[in-house]
C-alpha positions in Angstrom: -201.3 -137.0 -30.8 -200.1 -138.5 -34.1 -197.7 -136.0 -35.5 -198.4 -132.4 -36.6 -199.2 -131.0 -40.1 -196.2 -129.9 -42.4 -196.4 -127.7 -45.5 -197.0 -129.5 -48.7 -195.3 -128.3 -52.0 -197.2 -125.1 -52.7 -197.4 -125.9 -56.4 -199.0 -129.2 -55.7 -201.6 -127.6 -53.5 -202.3 -125.0 -56.3 -202.9 -127.8 -58.7 -205.6 -129.3 -56.3 -207.3 -126.0 -56.0 -207.5 -125.8 -59.9 -209.3 -129.2 -59.8 -211.8 -128.5 -57.0 -211.9 -124.5 -57.0 -211.2 -122.3 -54.3 -214.3 -123.3 -52.3 -213.2 -126.9 -52.4 -209.9 -126.7 -50.6 -208.9 -126.0 -46.9 -205.4 -124.6 -46.5 -205.8 -122.8 -43.2 -204.1 -124.7 -40.3 -206.9 -123.8 -37.9 -209.7 -124.9 -40.2 -207.7 -128.2 -40.9 -208.3 -129.0 -37.2 -211.8 -129.7 -38.0 -210.6 -132.9 -39.7 -207.9 -134.1 -37.2 -209.9 -137.2 -36.2 -212.9 -139.3 -36.8 -215.2 -140.3 -33.9 -212.2 -141.9 -32.2 -210.9 -138.7 -31.0 -207.8 -140.0 -28.9 -206.1 -140.5 -32.3 -205.4 -137.2 -34.1 -203.4 -135.8 -36.9 -203.8 -132.6 -38.7 -204.0 -133.1 -42.6 -201.5 -131.5 -44.8 -204.5 -130.3 -47.0 -208.2 -131.0 -47.2 -210.0 -131.2 -50.4 -213.9 -131.5 -50.9 -214.5 -132.6 -54.5 -218.1 -132.4 -55.9 -217.8 -135.0 -58.7 -216.2 -138.3 -59.3 -214.1 -136.7 -62.0 -212.8 -134.3 -59.4 -211.9 -137.2 -57.2 -210.2 -138.9 -59.9 -208.1 -135.9 -60.9 -207.1 -135.3 -57.3 -205.9 -139.0 -56.8 -204.0 -138.8 -60.1 -202.4 -135.8 -58.9 -201.3 -137.5 -55.6 -200.1 -140.6 -57.6 -197.8 -138.3 -59.8 -196.5 -136.6 -56.9 -196.1 -139.6 -54.6 -198.3 -137.7 -51.9 -200.4 -140.0 -49.6 -204.2 -139.6 -49.4 -207.0 -140.5 -47.1 -210.7 -140.6 -48.1 -213.2 -139.5 -45.5 -216.9 -139.5 -45.2 -218.9 -138.0 -42.4 -216.3 -138.9 -39.7 -218.3 -141.2 -37.7 -215.9 -144.1 -37.7 -214.6 -145.5 -34.5 -211.3 -146.9 -35.4 -209.2 -144.2 -36.7 -209.9 -145.4 -40.2 -210.0 -141.9 -41.7 -207.1 -140.5 -39.6 -205.4 -138.1 -42.0 -201.8 -138.1 -43.0 -200.0 -135.2 -41.6 -198.2 -134.7 -44.9 -200.9 -135.8 -47.2 -204.3 -135.0 -48.7 -207.6 -135.6 -46.9 -210.2 -136.3 -49.5 -213.6 -135.4 -48.0 -216.4 -137.0 -50.0 -219.4 -135.4 -48.2 -220.4 -133.2 -51.2 -220.7 -136.3 -53.3 -224.3 -136.8 -51.9 -226.6 -137.5 -54.8 -229.0 -140.3 -55.3 -228.3 -141.1 -58.9 -230.8 -143.8 -59.8 -233.8 -145.6 -58.1 -235.1 -148.9 -59.7 -238.2 -149.9 -57.7 -239.2 -152.9 -59.7 -235.8 -154.5 -59.2 -235.3 -153.1 -55.7 -232.0 -151.3 -56.5 -230.6 -147.8 -55.8 -227.5 -146.2 -57.0 -225.9 -143.4 -54.8 -222.8 -141.4 -54.4 -220.7 -142.2 -51.2 -221.9 -139.0 -49.3 -225.5 -140.1 -49.0 -226.6 -141.2 -45.6 -228.1 -144.6 -44.7 -231.4 -143.0 -43.5 -231.6 -140.8 -46.8 -231.5 -144.2 -48.8 -234.4 -145.5 -46.8 -236.3 -142.1 -46.9 -236.0 -142.1 -50.6 -237.8 -145.5 -51.2 -240.0 -145.7 -48.2 -243.1 -144.7 -50.1 -242.6 -147.9 -52.3 -242.4 -150.1 -49.2 -238.7 -150.6 -49.5 -235.7 -150.0 -47.2 -231.8 -150.3 -46.8 -231.3 -152.9 -44.2 -227.8 -152.0 -42.7 -228.7 -149.6 -39.7 -225.7 -148.6 -37.6 -226.5 -146.4 -34.7 -225.2 -143.5 -36.6 -227.4 -144.2 -39.6 -228.8 -140.6 -39.6 -225.4 -139.1 -40.3 -223.1 -142.0 -41.4 -222.4 -142.1 -45.0 -222.7 -145.2 -47.5 -219.1 -144.5 -48.5 -218.1 -145.2 -45.0 -220.4 -148.1 -44.6 -218.6 -149.8 -47.6 -215.2 -149.0 -46.1 -215.9 -150.4 -42.7 -218.6 -153.1 -43.9 -220.8 -151.6 -41.2 -223.7 -153.6 -39.8 -225.9 -152.4 -37.1 -228.8 -153.7 -34.8 -230.4 -155.8 -37.7 -227.3 -157.5 -38.9 -228.1 -160.8 -37.2 -230.9 -161.4 -39.8 -229.9 -159.2 -42.7 -226.2 -159.3 -42.7 -223.6 -156.4 -43.2 -223.1 -153.8 -45.9 -221.3 -156.5 -47.9 -224.6 -158.3 -48.4 -226.3 -155.4 -49.9 -223.7 -153.8 -52.2 -224.0 -155.1 -55.8 -221.7 -152.6 -57.8 -219.1 -150.2 -57.3 -217.5 -147.2 -59.2 -213.9 -146.6 -57.6 -210.9 -144.7 -58.4 -207.8 -146.9 -58.0 -204.6 -145.4 -56.2 -203.1 -144.6 -59.6 -206.1 -142.6 -60.7 -207.8 -145.2 -62.9 -211.6 -145.3 -62.8 -213.0 -148.9 -62.6 -216.6 -150.3 -62.5 -217.0 -153.5 -60.6 -220.1 -155.6 -60.1 -223.4 -154.3 -61.3 -227.0 -154.6 -60.6 -227.0 -158.3 -61.0 -226.9 -160.6 -57.8 -223.7 -162.4 -59.0 -221.4 -160.7 -61.6 -218.9 -163.1 -63.3 -215.2 -162.9 -62.6 -213.2 -162.3 -59.2 -215.3 -160.7 -56.6 -213.5 -157.5 -56.3 -216.5 -155.8 -54.9 -216.1 -158.1 -52.0 -212.4 -157.2 -51.8 -213.2 -153.4 -51.7 -216.1 -153.6 -49.2 -214.5 -153.7 -45.8 -211.0 -152.7 -47.1 -211.1 -149.6 -44.9 -210.2 -147.2 -47.8 -206.9 -148.8 -48.4 -207.6 -150.3 -52.0 -209.6 -147.4 -53.7 -211.7 -144.3 -53.4 -215.5 -145.3 -53.9 -217.4 -142.7 -55.9 -220.7 -144.6 -56.8 -222.5 -147.5 -55.1 -225.4 -149.7 -56.3 -227.4 -151.1 -53.3 -229.8 -153.8 -52.9 -233.1 -152.8 -51.3 -235.5 -155.0 -49.2 -239.2 -155.0 -48.9 -240.7 -153.9 -45.6 -241.7 -157.0 -43.7 -245.4 -157.6 -43.2 -245.2 -157.7 -39.5 -242.8 -156.6 -36.8 -243.0 -157.2 -33.1 -240.5 -155.9 -30.5 -240.0 -156.7 -26.7 -237.9 -155.4 -24.0 -236.9 -157.7 -21.3 -235.3 -156.7 -17.9 -232.9 -159.2 -16.2 -231.1 -159.2 -12.7 -227.8 -160.2 -14.2 -226.0 -159.9 -17.7 -225.4 -163.7 -17.2 -229.1 -164.3 -17.4 -229.6 -162.1 -20.3 -226.7 -163.7 -22.2 -228.2 -167.1 -21.5 -231.6 -165.9 -23.0 -229.9 -164.7 -26.2 -228.2 -168.1 -26.7 -231.4 -170.0 -25.8 -233.4 -167.9 -28.3 -231.1 -168.7 -31.2 -230.7 -172.4 -30.1 -234.6 -172.7 -30.5 -234.0 -172.0 -34.1 -235.5 -168.6 -34.0 -233.5 -165.9 -35.9 -234.7 -162.5 -34.7 -234.3 -159.4 -36.9 -232.2 -158.0 -33.8 -231.2 -158.9 -30.3 -229.6 -156.0 -28.5 -228.3 -156.0 -24.8 -227.5 -153.1 -22.5 -226.3 -153.1 -19.1 -227.1 -151.1 -16.0 -224.6 -148.3 -16.7 -225.7 -147.7 -20.4 -229.3 -148.1 -19.6 -228.8 -145.3 -16.9 -226.9 -143.0 -19.4 -229.7 -143.6 -22.2 -232.5 -142.9 -19.9 -230.8 -139.6 -18.6 -230.2 -138.5 -22.2 -233.6 -139.4 -24.1 -235.9 -140.4 -21.3 -236.9 -143.6 -23.0 -238.6 -145.2 -19.9 -236.3 -148.2 -19.6 -236.6 -150.1 -16.4 -233.8 -150.1 -13.9 -232.1 -153.5 -14.3 -228.7 -155.1 -14.5 -229.4 -155.9 -18.1 -231.9 -155.4 -20.6 -232.5 -157.2 -23.9 -234.4 -155.7 -27.0 -235.6 -158.5 -29.2 -237.3 -157.9 -32.5 -238.9 -160.4 -34.8 -240.1 -159.5 -38.2 -241.5 -161.4 -41.4 -244.9 -162.9 -42.2 -247.6 -162.1 -39.7 -248.4 -165.7 -38.9 -244.7 -166.7 -38.4 -244.0 -163.6 -36.1 -246.9 -164.2 -33.9 -246.1 -167.8 -33.3 -242.5 -167.2 -32.8 -242.9 -164.1 -30.5 -244.7 -166.2 -27.8 -241.8 -168.6 -27.7 -239.4 -165.7 -27.3 -241.3 -164.3 -24.4 -241.5 -167.8 -22.8 -237.6 -168.1 -23.2 -236.9 -164.8 -21.6 -239.3 -165.6 -18.6 -237.7 -169.0 -18.1 -234.1 -167.6 -18.0 -235.2 -165.1 -15.5 -236.7 -161.9 -17.0 -238.4 -160.1 -14.2 -240.2 -157.6 -16.5 -241.2 -158.0 -20.2 -242.6 -155.0 -22.2 -244.1 -155.5 -25.5 -244.2 -152.7 -27.8 -247.9 -152.0 -28.6 -247.4 -149.9 -31.8 -244.6 -148.3 -34.0 -244.3 -145.3 -31.5 -243.4 -147.5 -28.6 -241.1 -149.7 -30.7 -239.3 -146.4 -31.9 -239.0 -145.5 -28.1 -237.1 -148.8 -27.4 -234.8 -148.2 -30.3 -234.2 -144.6 -29.5 -232.8 -145.6 -26.1 -230.8 -148.3 -27.6 -229.2 -146.1 -30.4 -228.6 -143.1 -28.1 -226.4 -145.3 -26.0 -223.0 -144.3 -27.2 -223.5 -140.6 -27.1 -225.4 -140.7 -23.9 -222.2 -142.0 -22.1 -221.1 -138.3 -22.1 -223.7 -138.0 -19.4 -221.8 -140.3 -17.1 -218.3 -139.8 -18.0 -216.1 -136.9 -19.4 -214.4 -139.1 -21.8 -215.0 -142.7 -23.1 -213.2 -145.2 -25.4 -215.5 -147.3 -27.7 -214.1 -150.8 -28.2 -215.4 -153.3 -30.7 -214.8 -157.0 -30.5 -216.8 -160.0 -31.5 -217.2 -163.3 -29.8 -219.4 -166.6 -30.1 -222.8 -165.7 -28.6 -222.5 -168.7 -26.2 -219.4 -167.1 -24.7 -221.2 -163.9 -23.6 -221.7 -164.6 -20.0 -218.0 -165.6 -19.6 -216.7 -162.6 -21.4 -218.9 -160.3 -19.5 -217.7 -161.6 -16.3 -214.2 -160.9 -17.3 -214.9 -157.5 -18.3 -216.5 -156.8 -14.9 -213.5 -158.3 -13.0 -211.3 -156.0 -15.2 -213.5 -152.9 -14.3 -212.8 -153.6 -10.6 -209.2 -154.2 -11.1 -208.6 -151.1 -13.4 -210.8 -148.8 -11.5 -212.4 -147.7 -14.7 -216.1 -148.1 -15.3 -217.1 -150.1 -18.5 -220.5 -149.9 -19.9 -221.6 -152.6 -22.3 -224.0 -152.2 -25.1 -223.9 -154.6 -28.0 -225.5 -156.6 -30.7 -225.9 -159.8 -28.6 -227.4 -162.0 -31.4 -224.1 -162.1 -33.3 -221.8 -161.5 -30.3 -220.7 -158.1 -31.4 -219.5 -156.3 -28.1 -219.2 -152.6 -27.7 -217.6 -151.9 -24.4 -217.6 -148.2 -23.4 -214.5 -147.5 -21.2 -215.0 -144.5 -19.2 -212.1 -142.4 -18.2 -211.1 -138.7 -17.5 -208.5 -137.3 -20.0 -207.7 -134.6 -17.5 -206.3 -137.1 -15.0 -202.8 -138.0 -16.0 -202.4 -141.7 -17.1 -206.2 -142.4 -17.5 -206.2 -142.2 -21.2 -203.4 -144.7 -21.5 -205.1 -147.0 -19.0 -208.3 -146.8 -21.0 -206.4 -148.0 -24.0 -204.8 -150.9 -22.0 -208.2 -151.8 -20.8 -209.5 -151.8 -24.4 -206.7 -154.0 -25.5 -207.2 -156.5 -22.6 -210.8 -156.8 -23.7 -209.8 -157.6 -27.1 -207.7 -160.4 -25.7 -210.8 -161.8 -24.0 -212.6 -161.9 -27.5 -209.7 -163.7 -29.0 -209.5 -166.2 -26.1 -213.2 -166.9 -26.6 -212.8 -167.8 -30.2 -213.8 -164.4 -31.5 -212.0 -161.5 -33.2 -210.8 -157.9 -32.6 -213.5 -156.2 -34.6 -217.2 -156.9 -35.5 -218.1 -153.9 -37.6 -216.0 -150.8 -36.6 -212.9 -151.7 -38.6 -209.2 -152.2 -37.6 -208.2 -148.7 -38.8 -205.1 -147.1 -37.1 -206.4 -148.0 -33.6 -206.2 -151.8 -33.9 -203.6 -152.4 -36.4 -201.1 -153.4 -33.7 -203.5 -156.1 -32.5 -203.8 -157.9 -35.9 -200.8 -160.4 -35.2 -202.9 -161.6 -32.2 -205.5 -163.0 -34.7 -203.4 -163.8 -37.9 -200.2 -165.4 -38.6 -197.4 -163.7 -40.5 -198.3 -165.7 -43.6 -202.0 -164.6 -43.2 -201.0 -161.0 -43.1 -198.4 -161.3 -45.9 -201.2 -162.7 -48.0 -203.5 -159.9 -47.2 -200.8 -157.5 -48.0 -200.3 -159.0 -51.5 -203.7 -157.9 -52.4 -203.2 -154.4 -51.0 -199.9 -154.2 -52.9 -201.8 -155.3 -56.1 -204.1 -152.3 -55.9 -201.7 -149.8 -54.2 -198.0 -150.7 -54.8 -196.6 -147.4 -53.7 -198.6 -147.3 -50.4 -200.3 -143.9 -50.7 -203.9 -144.8 -50.4 -204.9 -144.5 -46.6 -201.4 -145.4 -45.4 -200.8 -146.7 -41.9 -204.2 -148.5 -41.5 -205.0 -152.1 -40.9 -201.7 -153.7 -41.1 -199.0 -153.4 -38.2 -195.5 -151.9 -38.9 -193.3 -152.7 -40.5 -195.3 -152.7 -43.8 -194.4 -153.8 -47.5 -194.9 -151.8 -50.6 -193.1 -149.0 -49.0 -195.7 -148.3 -46.5 -193.2 -147.3 -43.9 -193.8 -144.3 -41.5 -192.3 -141.2 -43.0 -191.9 -142.5 -46.5 -194.2 -141.5 -49.6 -192.9 -144.0 -52.1 -191.9 -147.6 -52.3 -188.1 -148.0 -52.3 -187.1 -150.1 -55.3 -185.4 -152.7 -53.0 -188.5 -153.1 -51.0 -190.4 -154.1 -54.2 -187.8 -156.2 -55.4 -187.7 -158.1 -52.0 -191.3 -158.5 -52.3 -191.1 -160.1 -55.6 -188.4 -162.4 -54.4 -190.4 -163.4 -51.4 -193.5 -164.2 -53.2 
C-alpha cells in the first residue's frame, strides 16, 4: 500500500469542479478507491481527487490550476498499465482521460487518423477497416487499452517484431505541458523539422506532458497472412526455433511463445484447442502472397528440424483468430491457476532465450512459486507471470523478489528491465542496474526542462532521490535544489 488519501484544499477542489462540472469530479473517498491502482494491483494509492474532463480545454485548465497551486497530478487512461505508471498521488489530482474518446479526423488517401487519447486501439482499426487499413500496434489489451496509454508507455504487442512500437506510428501530438501551456508537436508529415519532441514524449510515461490529441500512421492490410502453431517438448527447442527463423533472414509479423502453464490456463479460459506441450510457438507471416507462401514453407521446415512434434497451420481467418484468442487470453487466464500473479516485463537478445528460460525454471524450483512464461519471442520480450497467494503471509513480497531476480537475468543477458510495459513506480528502483548516474542525470535534465517543479506524474521512472523537487512528500522544488541543479550542469 502506498500511502492514504488526504484532504486537498477545499477551495482548490471547488475550482476543479467549476472547470469540469459536478459530473466530472469524484470527491467521495469510497468512489476514489476505483482509481487506486492500474492493472498492477499490488501498488495502490487513493487519489486526493479524481477529475474526468471531456475536452482538451478542460485538461489545460485543470493542469493550469495544479501548476498555480503546486499540486501534483497524474494522467490516467483505461488503467490497463502493468508498471504502476498511473499510480495516483495521495495528495494530488488524478486526471482521467477516458471521456476524451473522439475520432477527430480520418485521412484515408494519406493513411492518417487523428484521435483523442481515450480512443482504444481496436476502435482505430475498426474505423478504417472498410478502407483496407489498420493500426499496427496490438497489445493484448487492445480491446480496452487507450491510445493515450499507448503513447505514454510506447506499447507494442505481438506484431511489434515487424511493425515496431507505438513510436513508429505516431506522427503528431497535441499536449498540455506541466505549466498548462498547450503545444502542437510533429504533424501529418513523416519527418517534421526541429528536435524530435514527439519522440521524447512517446514512452515518457506521462512525466513530461498530458497528451490530448494524437495523429497516427495507418498501414494497408497485407495481401496474404499465414499462421502456424508449433508444439515442442521443451522451451529450449522452441527458443532455438525462434533464433533459427530470424537467422534465416525471415522477419515474421509475429513470433509468440507460451509455456505449459500458460497454455493450460488459456485452454481452461477460452477453449482454444491448443495441444498439450512444454512450449508452443505461434508464427505469423504477412505480405505479398508469393513471398508469404515461399517463406512459410521454410518456417515449417525450421520448426520441424528443431524438434516440433506437431504443427498446425491455420486454414482460414477463423482458425487464425482462434490461435490469437488463446495467446491474448494468457494474462487474464492465469487467474484460473493462481489467486494472484505478478506480471513482469523484461527484454533479452532472442539468442539468449533458452539460457534465461532455464534460469527462470531453476528460480521457480528454488522459490517455490510457479512462473508462467508467455512472450513476444521474436524480439525477446519476456512476460513471466509469477503466481502467488496474497493471503499467505510473505508470498507477495517473495513474488516481488522473484520478479526482481528475473530482471537481473535479463540484464545479465545483455537486455533491459522493460520491453513495453514501462518503468513506472514498479521498476524505478531497478533503473541504476541498467544506467549509470550520469545516464540518469542526463535523462533528468530533459524531465526538468519540461517539468521543473516536479508535479507531472511524480514518483515514476526515476529512483529516489530525485531532482527538480521531486522528493517524496514535497509538491514544489526547493530553490536550493534548483540552484544545485544549475551549478551541477
